[in-house]
N, C-alpha and C positions, 0 to 999 in steps of 0.2 A: 242363303248364300252358300255356294259350294266353292271348293278350291279350284283354281284355274289350272288346267293341264295342257291347254293348247294356246297358241297365240290368239290374242283378242284385241280389238280396238274398242275402247270405251268412248262412245259418242255422247256428249252432253247435249240433249235436245230439250228445248222448252216447248211443250205441246199445249195449245189451248184445250181445255178439258171439254167444254160443251160444244157439240156439233163438229168436232174435228174429224175429218176423214182419216187423218193419220192415227189418231187415238183409236178409232173404230177398227182400222186395218190391223193395228198391232195387237189387239186383244187376243186373237186366236193363238198367238205364239208366246204369250207372256207366262212368266212363272207363277207358281201358286202364291208366293209372297207378294209379287207385284199385283196379281189379281185382287188379293184381299185389300191391299192399299187402295187400288183404284176403286173398288166397290165402296170403301169407306169414304173416300173423297167425293165419289159420285153422290152418295147419300147426303153428305154435307152440302154439296153444291146445289142439289135439288131443294135444300132448305133455304136457298136464296143467297148463299155466300159465293163470291167469285174467287177463283184460285188458279194458281199456276202449278203444274205438275212437272217437277224436274226429275228426269230419269236418265239412267245410263243405258244406252243400247249396246248390248253385247253381241259383237259380230264374230262368228266362228269361221275359220278358213280351213280348207282341206289340206293346204300345203303348210309345212312347218316354217316356211320363210315368209316374211312380210312382202307383199307386192311393192315394187319400187314406187308406184303411183301414190301409195298411201303415206309415203314419207313427206309429201307436200300437204299443206293445209287442205282439208276436205270441206267442200260446201255442198249442201244439198238443197237445190232450188225446190220450190213448192211443187212444180210440175213433175220433177223427177221423183219427188217423194211419193206423190200420188200414183206414179207409174211403177213404183217399187222396183228400181233396178237392182237393189241389193236385198237378198233374202235375210230376214231377221229370224234367227233360230231361238232367241230368248230375249226377254225384256224383264229387268228387275228395277223396281223403284228404289232409289237411294235416299231421296229427300222428299219430305212432305211439307208443303208450304201453304199458308193461308194469307190472303191479302187483306190488310186492314183498310179502313175508309180513307186513311191518309196515303194509301198506295204502298206502304211498306209491307214487306213480306216477312212473315214469322215462320222460319224454316227449321224443322227438326229432322234428325237423322233416323233412318230405319235401322233395323237390326243388322249388325255386321258392318255398319258404316259409322264414320265419326268425322267431325270437323277437325282439321289439323290445328296445331297450336298457333300457327300464324293467323288463321282466320279467327280463332277464338279471341286473340288479343286485340283485333282490330274492329270487332263488332260487339254491340251491347247484347246482353242476354234478354230473352223474352220476359222473364220474371225476375224477382229478386235474386241476385246472383250470389251464390255461395262460392267464395273464391277457391275453396279446396276442391270443388267438383269439376270433372271434365264437362265442358260446355255441351249441352244437349239441344238447345234451341237458341237461334240467333236471329237478330233483326237486320234485314237488308233494306237499303233504300230502293225506291222504285226504279232507279237507273242501273242497279247492279244486281247480280245474281250470284248465288253460291251453291256449291254442290258438295255434299259429304263425300269423303274419300273412303276407299276400301281399307279396312284395318289390315295390318301386316299379318302374314301367316305365322302360325305357331308351330307346335310340335305336330308330328303326323297323327297323333291321337286326337288332339283337341282342335286342330286346324287353326284356331285363334288362341293366343295366350298373351298375358301381361308379361313384359320382359323383365320380371323381378319377382322375388318371393319375400314375404314379411313373416318373421318368426318372433315368438314371444317366449321369454324364459319361463313364465308360468302364468296361466290365465287367472290364477288366484294369488294375489299378492298380499302377504301378511303385513299388517301395519308396522311401519318402521323399516321395512325392507327396501331394496332398490329394484326398480322396474327397468328392464332392458328390452327394447324393441330393436330388432336388427333387420335392415333391408339389404338383400343381396341382389344385385342387378347383373343381367347378361349384356346390357347395352349401355352406352354412355348416357347418363341422365343429367338433366339440367333443371333449374328452378324446383329443387326438392324442398318441400315444406311438411311439417308435422302439425296435426290438428287434434284437439280433444273435444269430443261432444259429450258433455256431462248430462246426466239424467235431469230432466227438467229445464235445461237451457234451450233457448229458442234457436240457437245456431252454434256451430263449433267455434272454438277459439284457437288462435295460432299459438303454438308452443315455440318458445325461443330460449336462448341461454339465459338462465337466471340463478337465483339462490338455490332452487331445487332442480332445475332442468339443465342437463348437459347434452350438447350435440357434438358428435364427432363424425368424421367422414374420411374415406380413403377410396382409391379406385375400386369400383364395383361393390362398395360396402358403405352403409350409413347406419349409425347407432344413435338411438334416443335413450337417455338414462334419466330417471327421476329418483332422487334419493329421499329417504325418510317419507315414504308414501303413506297416505291416509285415505279415508273414504272420499275426501274432497278431490282426489285424483282418479277416482273410478269413472269408467265410461268407455265410449268407443274411440279408439285411437285410429287416426287416418293419416296415411302417408300419401302425399300427392306429389307427382313428379312428371317431367316431360322426357319422352324417349321416342326415337324413330319418327319425330314430327308430331306426336300425339300426346295428349295428357292422360295420365293413368292415376288410379288410386287403389290403395289396398287398406283394409280395415282389420282391426283386432279389438275385441271387447275385453276389458280388464275389470275384474271384480276385486273389491277390497272389503274384508269383513269389518264390522263395527267393533268398537271397544266399549267397555263399561262407561268410560268418560263421555261417550257419544250419546248416552241414554239420559234423557231428562225425566226426573221424577217429580210429579206434581200431586201432592207435596212430597218432600223427601223425609219429613217428620211431621207427626200430627198428634196433638193433644185434644181430646174430645170428651165431652160430658154426655153420657148416655141418656141422662134425664132430659136434656134439651135437644140433643141431636142423635136420635136412635140410629141413623144411617149416615154414611159418608161416601165420598167418591175418591178413588185412587187411579192414577194413570202413569204409564211409562211410555215416553215418546222417543222415536228414533228418526233420523233423516231418511229421506227416500234413497233407495239403493237398488242396484241391479240384482242383489241377492234377496230372495224371498225369506222373510222372517215371520215366524208365528210366535205367539206369546201364551204363556200359561201362568195363572196366578195361584198361589197357595198361601193360606187355606182358602177354600172356595165355598164353605158352608154358608148358605143364605146370601149368596152374592150372584151378581149377573155380570158377565163379561161383555165388552163392547169393543168396536173397532172403528176408527175414524181415519180416513186418508185424505190428505191434501196434496197439493203439487209438490211441496217441499218436505213433508213429514208424514208419519203415520203413528197414531197413538192407540195403545191398547189399554182400555179402561176396565175398572172393576168397581161396580156399584155394590157396596156392602149394605144389605138391608137391615141386618140385626147387629146391634152394637155388641162387641165381644165382652165377655165377663171380666177379663183381665188384660193386662198389657200384651199386645200381640205384634209380631213382626211379620209383615206380608212380603212375599217374594214374587218378583216378576222374572220369569225365565224366558229369554228370547232365544229361539232356535232357528237354525238354517241347516238344510241337509248337508252333511259332511263337515260341519264346523262345530267347534267347541261352543256350548251354550254360554250366553251372557246372563249373569244373575245380578240383579239389583234388589235392594231391600228398602222397605218403608216401615219405620217404627211408629206404632200407634199406641199412645199412652192413654189409658182410661182413667178419668177423674172419678174417684170414689167419694162417698159421703164423708164429709169432714175434712177433705183435702183443701188446702189453701189454694185459691185460684185467682187469676186476674180476670176481671169481668169482660164481657163482650163489649166491643167498642167499634163504632163505625166512623170512619173518616175517609180519606182518599182510598184507604184499604180497609176492608172489613176484617177486624180481628175477632176471632172466636174465643170462647172461654178457654183459657190455657192454664195448665197446672203449674204451680209455683216451682221455679227451678228449671223450667223448660223454655224452649224458644219457639215462638210462633212464626210460621213462614207462610208467605203468600206470593203469588205471581205478581209481577209489576203491572200496575194499571195502565190502561191506554196502549199506545203504540210504543211500548218500551219492553226491553228484553232483560231478563234476570229475575232476581227474587228480592223481596224485602223481608227483613227479619226484625223481630222485636222480643227481647228477653222478658220473661216474667220473673220478677224478683222473688226471693224466699218469703217476703212479707206480703206477696200478692199485689205488688204495685208494678205497673208496666214500666219498662225501661225505655230508653231512646230507640227510635227506629233506625235500623242499619240497612241502608239501601245499596244495592249493586246494580240498580236499574240504569240502562243505557238506551237512548233513543234507537229505534229499529233502523231508521234511515242512516244514522251515523255508523252503526255497526255494519250495515250492508256496504256502505262506501268504504269502510276500513277493510272489510274482507276483499272487496274488489281490488283495492290498492295492494293489499298483501299478496294476492294471487298474481297481480301484474308484476310485482317484483320477483315473485317466485319463478315466473316464466310463462304465465298464461296471459295472452292478449297482445294488442298492438299499442305500444307506449305512445308513439307519435300521434295516434288518433285519440286514445283514451285519456291521456294526461290533460289536454285542454278541456275535454268534456267534464272531467272530475273537478278541475279548478273552477269551471263555470257553475258547478253545483254548490261549492263551498260557502259562498255568502248566504245562501238560503239556509244552509245547515246550522249556521251560528245561532239562528233564532231558536233552534231546537235544544240548545245547550241550557239546561236547567239544573244540572247536578254536576258535582266534581267528576264523576265517571264520564259524563258527556264531554266535558272539557278535555279530559285525558284522551278520549277516543278521537276527538277532532285534531288535537295536536299530534297524536300518533299518526293519523292519516296524512297530515302535512309532512311529517318526518319521513315516512316511507315514500311518499310521492317525490320528495326532494332527492332521495336515494335513487329512485327510478330515473329521474331526469339526469342526474349526474352519471349513472352507469351507462345509460343509452345515449348520452350527449344530445339531449333533445333541446331544440330552440323553441321558445314560447313566442307567440304572437302578442300583439298589443292587448287584445281583449282578455287573453288568458292571464297576463301579468296584472292587468287591472282588477280582475276577479281576485287574484291572490292578495293584492294590497287592500282591497275592500274587506276581505276576510280577516286579514291581520288587524286592521283598524277596529273591527267589531270585537275581535277577541281581546284586544287590549282594553276595551271598554267594559268587559265583563266584571261583575262585582268581585272585589278583592276578598271580602270576608267570607262570603258563602260559597264561592267557587274556587278562586285561585288558592287561598290558604289551605283548604282541605285537599285540593288536588296536589299541591306541593308537599303536603304531609304524606300523601300516598306515594308520590313519585317526585323526589326532590329535584330531579333534573328536568322537570317539565318546562320551565322557563328557558333553560339552556337549549333544550331540543327545539323549541319554537324559534329561537334566535338562529340556530344553525339552519333550520329548514327554510326560513324566510331569506336568509343570506344566500343560500344555494339557488333558490328559485328566482330571486330577484335579478341575479346576474345572467340569467339564461335567455335574455331577450334576443330575438333574431335580428341581424344587422339591418334588415329592410325597414324596421320600425324605429330606428334611431333618427334623431334624438327623441328621448322620452322624458316627459316631466309629469309628475302626478303629486297632488297635494290633498291630504286628508288631515283631520284633527290630530290623529296619532301616528300617521305614516306619511312621510314625504320622500319621494325618490326622483333623482335626476340621473339619466343615463346618456352618455355622449360617445359617439364613435369617432375615433381619431384615424386619420389616414395612414397609409403605410410609410409615408415620408416621416422624417424626423419631427416629432410633435413639439410644440411649445409647452410652457407651463400649463398645468391643468388647475383650474380654479372653479370652486363651486360655493354657493352660499344658500342658506335656508332661512326663511322668515320666522324663525323661532324667537322666543323672548328669553334672554337676549339673542341677537342673530348669531347663527353658527356658521363658521366659515372653515374651509379646508382647501389646501392646494398641494399639488405634487410637483416638485421642481422638474425642469426639463431634463436634467442629467439622470434622474431616476427612470424616465420614460425612454431615453435614448436607446438602451439595449434592446428594446422591443421592436424597434423599427428596422433592424438589420435583416430579419427574415422575410420582410415584405408582406406580412399579414396585417389585417386590420386590428386595431386595439380599441376595445370598449371599456369604459370606466363607469361603474355603477356606484352612486352615492345614495345611501339610504339612512334616514333618520327615523328612529322608533321612539315615540314618547311612552312613558309609563313602564316599559318593559324592564327597566333596571330594578323596579320595585318587586318584580316577580322572580328575579334571579337570587340565588342563594348568597348570603353574606359570607362568602368564602374568600379568603385573602391568601395569596401565594407568598412565597418566601420573599422577605424584604418589606412587606407591608405589616407583618405582625398581627396582633389580635386587637388592634385599635378599633374603635367604633367610627365607621365612616358612613357618609351618605353620598348619593350621586345626584347630579343636577336634574334628574327626571328624564334623561334621554340617552340614547345610544346611537353612535354614528358608525355605520357600516360602509366600508369602501372596498370594492372588489375590482380587479383588473383582469380582463379576459383577452388573451392574445391568441386569436384563432379560436380553437376550442379548448385551450389550456388555461388553467387558472394561474395567474402570476401573483405570488405572495410577497416578493421582495420589492422594496422601494421605500424611499423616504416620504413621509406624509406629515404635513404641518397643519394643526387644527387650532382654532380659536373658539373656545366654548363660552366666551363672554366673561363678565365680571364674576369673580369668586371671592369668598371670604374664608379666612382661616388658611390652614395648611392644605395644599393641593397636591395630588398625585395623578400623573397621567397613567392610565391603565388600559389594558385590553382584556377581553374575555377569552380565557384559555379553556377550550372545551375539554381538554385532557386532564385538567387538575382534579384532585380529590376523587380518584377512581372513576372518572368519567362524568362526575356531577358538574364539573366546571367551577371556575373561580377567577377572581380578578388577579392580574399579574402586571407588574411594571417592567418586565424584562424588555430591554430595547426601547424604552420610552423614558422621557424626562420632561421636566417643566422648564420653560424659558420665558422670561418676562418680555412682553412685546414692547418694541422701542417706540412705536408711533401711537400706542393707545394704552390705557390703564389695565387692559385685560391680560390674561395669562395664556400663553401658547403651549400646546402639547406637541412634541416632536417624537415620532416613532419611526423605526427603521424596518417596519414590516406592515402588512395590510391585514386587517380583520375588523372586528367590532370593537370600537373604542368608547371610552367615557372617562370621566374624572371622578376621583374620590376626594371628598372634602369633609372637614370636621367643623365647618362654620355653623351648621345647623344643630350641633350637639353641644354638650358642655365643653367649652374650650379646654384644650390641653394646656392649662395655665398653672405652673408650679405654685404661684402665689395663691391662686384660688384653691388648689388642692390642699396646701398647707393650712389655709384659713379654715377649710371645711374640717380637716382632721383635728386641729386645735380646738375649734368651736364645739365639735361633737364630744371631744374629751372633756371640755369644761362643762358641757351639759350633763354628761354622765356623772362627773364629780358633784355637781349641784344636786342631781337627783339622789345620789347616795347620801349626801349631807341632809337632804330632806327626809330620807328614811331614818337617819340617825336622830334627827330632831323629834320625829314621831315616836321613836323608841323611848325617848326621855319623857315626853309630855303627854303621851296618849291618854292615860287615865285621868289627867287633869282637864282635858279639853272636850271629852265626850260626856258632858254633864246632862244632856237631854237627848231625846230622839233625833231632833233636827241636827244638832252638832255631830252626833254619832254617824248618821247617814251621810252628812256632808264630808266628814273626814275619811270615812270608808271609801266614798267615791273618789276623793282626791288621792288617797293612798293607792288605789287601783290605777288611776291615771299615771301616777309616778312609776309604778311597777311596769306597766305596759310601755310607757315611753322609754324607760331605762332599757328594757329588753330590745325594743325596736331600734333605738340608737346604737346599741351594741351590734346588732345584726347589720345595720346600715354601714357602720364603720368597718366591719370585717368583710362585707360582701365583695369589695374590689380585690381582695386577696384571693378569692376563689376563682377557679377556671370557669369562664362564662360558657353558656350554651345549654340547650335542653338535655344534653347527655350527661351533664354534671349533676349528680344527686345533691351535692352540697349547695350548688348554686340554686337549684330548684327549691330546696328547703329554705334557703335564706330569703328568696323572693316571696315564698308563701308566708313565712313568719313575719317579714316586714309588712306585707299586705294585711295580715290578720292583726298584728299588734298596733299598727298605726290606726287602723279602723277601730280597734277596741279603745284606744285613747279618746277618740271622738265620741264613741257610743257611751263611755262613762261620763263624759261631759254632758251628753244629752240626758243621761240618767240623773245627773245633778239638777239640770234645768227642769226636768219633769217633776222631780221631787219638790223643788221650790214651787212650781205651779200648783201641785196637789195640796201643799200645805196652805197656800193662800186661797185657793178656790173652794176647797172642801173642808171648811173649818170644823163642821159638825159631823163629818163622815171620815174620820181619820182611820188609816190602816195601821195594823200593829207593826212594830219595828221589824219583826222577823219576816212578815209577808212583804213589807216594802223592800227589805234587803234582798229577798228572793227575786222579786221583779227586777231590781237593779242588776243583779248578777246575770239574770237571763238576758237583759238588754245589753249589758256591757260585754259579755263574752260569747253567748250563743249566737246572737245576731251577726256580729262580725265573722265568727267562725263559719256561719252559713254562707255569707257573701264570699269569703275566701275559698271555701270548698267548692261551691258551684262554679266559681271562676276557673279554678284549677281543672275541674272535670269537664268544663265546656270548651275551654280554649287550648288546653295542653294537647289533646288529640289532633287539633287543627293546626298545631304549630304556631299559635298566636299568643302563647302565654308569656314567654320571656322575650324581652327586648333584645335587639342585636348588640352583642358584646357586653351586656350588663345583666346583673342578677336582680332585675326589677321588671315590672309588668311592661308588656309590649305596647308602645304608644301608637303603632300603626293599626292595630286591631281594636277590638272592643274591650280587652281586658283592663286597660287603664281606666275606662269609664266606670267599672265596678268599684273603683276606689274613689274617683273624683265625684261620681254621682252621690253616694251616701255622705261624703264630706260636705259638699255644698248644701245638701238637704239639711244636715244637722246644724250647720252654721245658720241657715235660714230659720229653722225652728227655734234655735237658741235665741236668735234675735227677737222673734215674736214673744217668747217667754219672758225675756228680760224687759221688753217694753211693758208688758202687762204687769210684771213684778214691780217695776219702778213706780208706775201709777198707783198700784195697790198699797205699797208700803209708805209712799209719801203722803197719801190722802186716805187713810183707813177710815172706815165707817165705825160707829160706836158699837155696832152689833158684831162685826166681823173682825175687828182689830185684834191681833194676836197679843199674848202676854208679853211683858217687857223683855224677859229673858229669851223667849222664843223669837220675838221680833229682832233682837240683836243677832241671834244665830242666823236668821233668814237674811239679814242685811250682810252678814259675812259671806254667805253663799252668793248673794247678788254682786257684791264687790269683786269677788274672785272671777265670776263668770263675765262680768262686764269688761274685765281686762284680758282674760285668757282667750275668750271666744274670738274677738277681733284679731288677736295676735296669731292664733292658730289658723284662722281663716285667711288672713293676709299671707302667712307663710306658704300655705299650700296653693293659694291662688297664684302667687309668683312661681311656685314650682310647676304648676300647670302651664303657665305662660312660657316658661323656658323650654318645655317639651313640645308645645304645639305651635309656637310662633317663631318666625325668623327675626329675632330681635337682637339688640346689642348685648354686650357683656354685663351691663349694669344690673339687669334683673337677676343674672346668675349670682352676682355678689350679694344682692339683697336677700335672695332666697337662702344662700349659704349662711349668712349672718343670722337671719331669723330662725332658720331650722336648727342651727347649732346653739341658739340662745333659749330654746323652749324650756329646757330644764332649769335655767337660771330664772326665767319668768315664773315658773311654778313655785320654785323655792321662795322667791320674794313675795309674789302677790297671793299665792295660795297658802303659804305656810307662815313665813316670818312676819308678814304684815297683819296677821290675825291677832286681835287683842288678847284672846284667851291663850294663844300660844306664847305671846310675849310675857304675860303674867306668869305662866307656868315656868318659863325659862328663868325669869327673875327669881321665882321661889326656889328653883332647883339649884341655881348657881350662886345666889347672893347669900353667903354664910354669915355675914356681919349684920344681918337684920335684927331689930329689937325682938324681945320675947313675944310681943303681940303678933309679929309676923309668923313666928314659929307656931304659936297657938292657932293662928288662922290657917296655916298649912295643914296642921294636924286636924283642925276642924274640917277642912275641905276633904282630906283623905277619909276622915270618919264619915263624912257626909255623903260619900259616893254611894254606899249601899242604900241610904235613904232615897237618893235620886233614882237608883235602879228600882227600888220598891215603888216609887211613884210612877215610873214609866211602865212598870208591869201593871199597875192599877189602871193607868191610862189605856194601855193596850186591851185590858179586859173590858 
């Protein structure tokens, strides 16, 4: 194509290609470009394809003025064409078309010509259309034809030129800097868009204003800015715009260096035994980038380097053939021309002879032999990203596995949503697509990190919807509610509790995300109703006229009702916009929210009814937060507080607040109504499922525990007076030693239990944590010493001729009475404290919602059951002894004393803590609370009476101790007994031998 210097008339002529006399006549005068095109089409036509050739006939005139006749439409009949009344001095093909079987023409422009913007917008592209590109090939129906237009002239040097320039502040952007792309135009531009084509992406993505992207424009100037740039923003930047009736595009490639944090080391630390593994493999991997990186390892002796490239990454490996003689640090240096090298290190610890090690172990992850005091690391198995770690203790015992593994699909979805909010992508198109994928992704949630990634995805997605004011259709909202229902069904102990320990606000974030997305339904899909086990939603569209009262009810148990009076909705009808009201009920979510209570609620222990009601009003595209709402949560017990979840409380972690809400008794029903003067997520706080805030009950508990402590102290005083008189043989000695330890443990436990309410509750209180641990240990020790008594009784009756020595028996009882409960208490603390499930809400005692409470209840119930079996066997044995196995009279009397005490104390202790378990786990009346308080406070009195004072030997010793008016025979008898003690000790030593 050459520049036009003389007047010319461009005639659009459609010429049949095969056998056309016009085509044959015009060939001698055609240009070189036209001839090449004609030859190409001719070759294709001979292959059997029919085609239409659209050309512009360029007519040159000798005069500089147009003939007047040419101002009218010009027609060229076939006869006149064949007679050639006009001389054609040149012929250039502008458009090349191919006719498909359906008759449609696929037309592409030749060099120097282009479809104008209007034609591009009204016709489909021949192939998959990339919206940023100027259209090159279009599809025309059989009844229409299109012709490419001549591009506008440019400068005298280039003849054709894009009417704009694109400049870049620097082709190499350092991480953390700001990228600036500036478009300067010489013509008026419209439909200006920016695109980024990242390395490895199948197509470019639209750039729009977001958290990282800023777009500014002024006459003749447009600027794209990206703050805090990283390698994820490297690629080809494309500016597409329309000017002079055509579409134009300009490109710039931006490169961003990697950082050390972008390098993945596999592994990042290694402990190896040269005897079992003479060689090992190291690698450092980086994401794919426009910058060429090479790697060098050191030291390299006896090693082989390797390189593996995938679509998304490239890895530089080092295969070490010979194990180093000592601990070695291997260095991976990554270099790119003109850039500062990136250096990462891998520490290799060599296990020497005599070192303590953890053995090789194969499970879901293969753990190699690891030196004591080091941490073994391995990549996550399967389609999961991250690392798993396992510490090797100083004694060569493996510690618990620490996993940061996250499902690859969840991470990819999270990155996509994050980039969408940053400014990459089409929110209106991508948000429904992502929501449609979420229900399937819940199945992949098998770890706390998976749950956090999924909730984070929903949180960012809700921010995208709110910022872009996107309206969701029916299917997208249905996918959201399905996802929420499945998330609320996830296991509380293994998923929610550790996830909440890592990120306390995870429940609050989920609530805010669901609330934001649920109210974004487009008006065309109203009314909307959806019911699932954990999620129920009803959305109603009110007309622009003054609406009536809004009422909604949900089939929960008991039924939940809410209504908004007409006077609260009236201000919304003045602007003439449609008003949509969304009511959403979420079951179980309140259990995953933190037990944070705002000012006015104090530090009391509350429970919620198991549901949260969310009410939102949208007036047009604006959220309306003011308005009176009345809610009926059904029947409630105990004191009730109407509350809402305030997302801003406690440094953004969220908490319950009663500001603007109050309780009002319903006039027509026995239920309680909540009234609030604003809209958000509501619930009620009750104390009916916990120990009632009853002053009489609290006073009874305090007085009873005080009496129990005094009784136990009195019991210790009695033992101080009569100890050497009652331990006359091995059986009585072991029995009273066990009972003495029961007294000591229960005394310390009751003291901790009495003082625990005075301590500040919560896992951050060391005193509260210590009190809960001591109560757990000491109450367990009380039961284990009772078990030791029972087992001693069984041993004395069953193994008459195989008796253990007193010291060995005492050692076994101490082990059972103290070390076993210490093990239970320690394991419970180490297992549940990191998961946030150790302490109960608002109390210095074990959490009843998790599994910590069962580490106390389980051993207690098991000991009560074992003691019951032992007592049954002992009763049968002592009441009907055989001649060969019957114990001596004195020993038999001692065993009967043990039996009598256990027969009374075991049922009392079992009944006491059975009622305690019932008050924690069941929604029952206040009567069991009183029974538990009375029995728990009377345990010390029972031990004093039935374990100490009712013992015949204790009574005789007390009489001998305090009855000073006895006859001389009594004094002689007492002296005899005192003198007789060494003889008994001697006899017991002989029995032990």
